[in-house]
N, C-alpha and C positions, 0 to 999 in steps of 0.2 A: 543285683548287687548295686549298692549305692556308690556314688562317686564323690570325691572331694571337689569343691568348687574350684580348686586350683587347676583342675583339668581345663578350665575355660581359658587359661593363659598358656597352655602347653602347645598350642598350634602356631605355626609360623605367621608372623605379621605380614600384611601386604600394604601396598600404597593405595589407600582408599580413595584418595583424590583422583588418581588415574582411573580407578574403577568407575568413579562417579562420572567422569568425562565420557567414558565408553557407554555407560548406561544412558546418559543424557542424549547422546547421539542416536541410540536405538529407540528411545522413547519418542524422540522428535519425528521419527519415520513411521511410527505406529499411527494408524488412522482409525483404530477400533475404540469405541467407547467402552469403558470398563463398568459393567453393571454388577454391583456387589449386593447379593441377597444376604441379609444379616439375620440370623435366627434369634438374636436379642440385641438390645440397643448398645451393648457394651463394645460392639465391634468397631466403633469409631474412635477407639482409645489410642490410636496412633496418628490421627489426621487432624487437620484444621482447615477452616474456610471451605468446607465441603458440605453439599446438601444431603440431608436425610429426608426421604419422603416416607410417610407411614401408610400410604395407600398405593394402589397400582391401577387406577383407572387410566385409560389411554391418554387423556389430556394432561394429567399430572406427569406421566412418563414422558410425553412429548416435550413438555417444558424442561424436564431434566436432560433429555437428549440434546436440546438446543443450547444448553449452558456451555460456556467455553471450557469449563473444567473437564479434566480427562476422565473423571469417574463420578458416580453418585451412588448412594446407598438406598436400598429399599428395605425397610424394616418389616420382616415377615413375622417375627415373634414365634417362629415355628417350634422352638424348643419348649414352648409352653402349650403346644397343641398335640392332639392325638395324631397318629400316623395317617388316619383317614383325612383329617382336616388339613394336615401338611400336604398330602398328595393333591387335594383339591386346589389349594391356593397356589401351589407350584405350577400346576397346569395353567391356571388363570394368568399368573404372572408371566410365564414364558410366552403365552399367546399375546398378551398385551405389550410386552417388551418388543416382540418382533414387529407388531403393528406400528408402534411408535418409531422404531428404527427405520422402517420402510417409509413412513411419512417424512422423516427428516433426512433420509438418504444416508444413514449411518450404518456401519458394521458394528458389531458388538462382541464382547467377550464376557462370559459369566465367571464370577468368583462367588462361591458359596462359602461365606464367612461363618465359622462356628467356633466352638469353645476350644481354647488352647490346651485343655485337658481331655480332649477327644470325646466329649459328650454331645449328642445330638442325633437327629434323624439321618444317619448315614448307613448305607448308601442311597436311601430312598430319594433324597432331594436331588442329588446330582444325576441319578439315573433318569429322573423325570426331565430335568433340564436338558440332558443329552438327547433324550428321545424327542422332545419338542423341537429343539434346535435343528436336529438332523432332518426331521420331517418338513419343517418349514423352510429350511435353506437348502435342502438336498445336498448337504455336506456332512460327512462323517467326522466326528470328533475322535482324534487319534488316541489321546491320552488324558488321564486325570492326574493332576499334580496335588499331592498332599504335603503341606508345609505348616505344621502346628507351632513352629517357632514363634515365641512372643517374649522378647527380652524383658520388657517392662514388668511382666508378671513372673519372671524367672522360669520360663519354659524353653528348654533346649533339647535338640535332637543330636545325638552322638552315636556313631556306629549303628544307626538305624533303630536306636532305642530312644524313646521320648522321656525326658526327665522334668521333674518339678523341683524347684529349689526350696529347701527348708533350711534357713540359716547357712551353715557352712557345708551342707550336704546337698547333692543332687539325688533325688529319690525317683526310681522308676515310676512313671505315672500309673502303672498297673498296681503298684503297692500303696497308692494313696486313697483317700476317702472318695476322690472323684471317680475312680474306677469301680467303686462299690455303689455308685448312683443307682437308686431303685429303678429308674426308667431307662437310663442309657449306659449302664455298667458294662464292663468287659473284663476279660481275663488275660488277653494277649500281652506277652512280655516285650514284644518288639513291634515296630510299625508294620513290617510285612505280615507278621502273625495277626495283627489287628485287622488288616485288610482281609485276610483269609477268613477270620472269625466273623467280621461284620457282613461280608458278602456271601456267607454260607458256603464258602469253598468255590464260588464262581471264579475268583481270582486267587491263584495259589501263591503262597509266600515266596516260593523259589522263582516265580516269574516277575516279581516286582522289580522295577528298575530303581536302583538306589544311587543318588548323587552324593558322593563321599566328601567329607571335609578335607581329606588329603588332596583330592582333585580341585576342590574349590580354592584352597589356600595356595595351590601350585599354579593358579590362574590358567587351568587347563580348559580354556573356553572351547577349543575345537573338540576335545573328547566329550565334554558335557553336551555340546550341540549335537554331536553324532549319536550319543545315547538317546537324545530326544527325537532325532530324525528316524531312528529305528522303531520307535513306539507305534503300535497300531492296535486296533480293536478295543479302544478305550482302556488299555492297560494302565496300570498305576505307577506313578513315579513318586518316590520319597525324597524330600530335600533335607539333608542334614544341615543344621545351622546352629551356631552358638553366638553369632553377632550379626548385625545388619549387613556387614560387608559380605558375608557368605550368601545372603539372599540377593544382594546386588550383583555379585558375580554370576549367580545362577540366572538372574533375570536378563543379563546381557545375552547369555547363550539361548535362553528361552525366546527372546525377541528375535534373535537371528534365525532360530528354527521356524518361528511363525512366519518370518519374512520369506521363507522358502516354501510356504504353503501348508505347514503342519498346523493342525487345529488342536487346541487344548482347552480344558476346563480346570478350574482350581477349587479345591476344598482346603481351606486354610484358616489359620488364626489371623490376627490383625496385622502382624508384622509385614507380610509380603504385600499387602494392599498398599501401604504407604510407599513401598519401593516401586511397585509397578506403576503407580500413579505419578511418580516423580515428585512426591510431596515433601517439602523442605522441613527441616527441624524447626521447632518453635519453642521458646522459653515457656516455662510453666506459667499459668495464668495468675495474675494478682487480683486482689479484690476489685480494683478500679477497672480491670478488664471485663469483669463479669456483672457488677452492679451498675446498671445504667439509670436506675431510678431508685431513690431512697424511700423507704417507708418506716414507720416507727415500730412495726411488728417484728415478732421473732421469726426465725426460720424453722423449717420442719425437716426432720430426717425420718425416713420410713425404711424399716429393715424387714425384708421378707426372707432373705437368704438364711439357710440353716447350716452353712459350713462352720467348721470350728474357727476358722479365721474371722468370720463375721462376729461370732460370739465373743471372741477375744477383743475385737475392735469396739464392740458395744461396751464392754467392761471398761475400756480406756476412757470412754465418754463420761464416765462417772467423775472424772477429775475436773470437768468443767463446772463452773459456778452457775452460770446463767442458762441452765438446761434442766428440763424435767423429763422423766421417762413415763410413757404410757404403754402398758402391755395389753395387746389384743389377745385374749384367751382363745387360741386356735383350736384347743381341744373341744370346743363347743361346736365345731363345724358340722358335725353329724346331726345336731339338734337345731333346725333352722330358726325357730322363734327365739331361742336363747341366744343364738349367734347374731341374729339381727339386732337384738337388744344390746349385745356387747358392742357392736359397731356404733350404735347411737351413743352409748356411754363415752366411748373414746372420742367421738366427734365433739361432744360438748366440752370435754376437758381440753381438747386441742384448741378450739376457738377461744376459750377463756384465757389460756396461757399465751397464745400468739398475740392476742389483743393487748396483753400486758407487756409485750416486748420480750417475752421469754422464749428461748429456743425449745423446741419439743422434739423428742425422739419417740416415735411410735414403732413398736416392734412386736412381732408375733412370738408367742411362747416358744421357747427354744426346743421343745420336744417335737420330733419329726412325726407328723400324723400320717398313718398309713391306713389303707382300706382293710376291711375284714377278709377280702378275697386275696388270692395270690396273683391276681392279674395286675401287671405293671401299669396298664392304662387306667385302671381304677384308682391307683395311687396318683397318677397324673391329674385325673379329674378332680380329686380332692384338693390337690395343690392349686389347681386353677380356681376352685371355689374360694379358697383362702385368699388367693391373690386378688380375686374380684372384691372381696371385703376390704383388703388393704388399699386398693386403688380408691375406694370410696372415702378413705381417710384424707385424701387430697381433693378428689373430685367434688365432694360435698362441703368443702370448707366455705365458710362465710367471710372469713378474714384472709386477705391476701398475704401470704408469707413473704418475708424478705428474700428467701432462697428456698430451694427444694433439693434435697438429696435423697435419691432412691438407692437402696442397697440390695443388689441381687438382680439377675437378668430378667426373670419373669416379672418381678416387682417393678422394675424400671420401665419395662415395655408397657405394662398395663397402666401405669401412672401417666406415661407420656401420651399414649393413644386414647385411653378411655377416660382418664381423669382430666388431663390437661387439654385433651382434644387437639393435639398438635397434628397438622397435616404436613407441614414442611418446616424443618428447623435448620439452622446453620450451626455447624460444629465450631465453637470458638477455639478449642484447643483442649489442653489437659490441666486440671488443677493440681494433680500429683501424677507421677508417671503411671500411664495406663488407665487414668480415670478422666473420661471426657466430660465436657460441659456443653450443653445445648443452649443456644439462645432461641427461645420459643417465638413462633411467628404471631402476627396480629390476630389470627383466627383462634388462638389458644385461650384457655380459661384465664391464665395470668400472663398476658403478653410481656415479653422481655424480662421476666423473672428468671434468673439463672437456674438451670436444671442440671444438676450433677448426677451422672449415671455412674454409680459406684459398683463395679462387679463384685460378686460374692467371694471371689477367690483371688483378689488382687490386694497388694499392699501389706505392710506389717501391722503389728498391733496398734501403733499410734497413728496410722495414716488417716483414718476416718476422723479422729479428733483434730488432727492438723487441718483437714479440709473445713471443718466447722469453724475452727479458729480463724482461718483465712477469710471466710465469708462473713463472720460476725463483726460488728462495729468495734 
């Protein structure tokens, strides 16, 4: 059943400043480094002045552990990988994180940051992290916290049901296009049912611990803390949340439970990362905050996402004068020679237009390409092949663009790592709510050119156009 957005205003208000003071005190006592494994680059959509590393060799991880900041991100891009690939890299990352922690004398806590609409390799990723952490530290992780709340994207959890906002309605995530994802789809109508479905019944819906909005808004810290203290055997905890204050209240209780020796891991969207790290709010970025070197060329927008939202946002770009569209015909992906020729055609058009100072939007044909088999992983492999072609549209440019916008999770990861060759980036902040901007490092293909990571499922129809307008001269 859908809900009216008016329900978001139906819960008692609390003194958020008082909550902030309590949370700040708890964070100050925490000595654990928060290591956020992000399955695509969009997870930094709530933070600023935080490092993102795109590799996990021990030296790079050791540098991140030595930073004064409370947390750092490791970009795994696992949402664009097969289950076997995801398993392999998570074992590697867990081992290398533990080695870097020992070298720096730090304790650490894992957050597995994934999609706010519940898509991704779950529970595969957190099961591996738990197994590796327990073996290497001889400590059991008592519970796993699931918090898909993401206000900036209109994602709210109420009465253990996760909702996606569409205009004036909150729609059960299970009834959206995201739940029908070819690779990561699900049928569960509630979060406890989602856990039972995804774990194959290993964790029953009736055993899931649910943190209610009623208790959160009643500031019932002791009750919530006691709920957490009772959790064992990696049982699951659901956090209901409709605003940041709910997550803050929960985190006060969480830090108190951890101070008493309880061990947790988190599988979350971006919202709780900001809260746990004590990261302040920051105004939306302006052009002067992002463009540190001017050039006469146009900027480039690359769209690989196939969501209906992305298609509508591309339509809005047609209102801009100084912008041309180039379509990459993804239907040719099964014919390698023709697909390679198609990439070359697009590259030539891009370079010509950018050199003339014209903004360019390269997008894949809107038809979703699927494999001839019924195997979900075959579909994922095709998607990766298309993404590899899309990243070439940036990685093989001969003209340095004034800015780069990548639309979609897999697209933005491939462009960041493979095309731009970023090893470490600084998150400047957000150009629009939930849309982060990286400042690329000196090792990258186009150093200091602003790189906007635009999730496929965030913003309204006009948001992409607004981002281009902000960045354009």
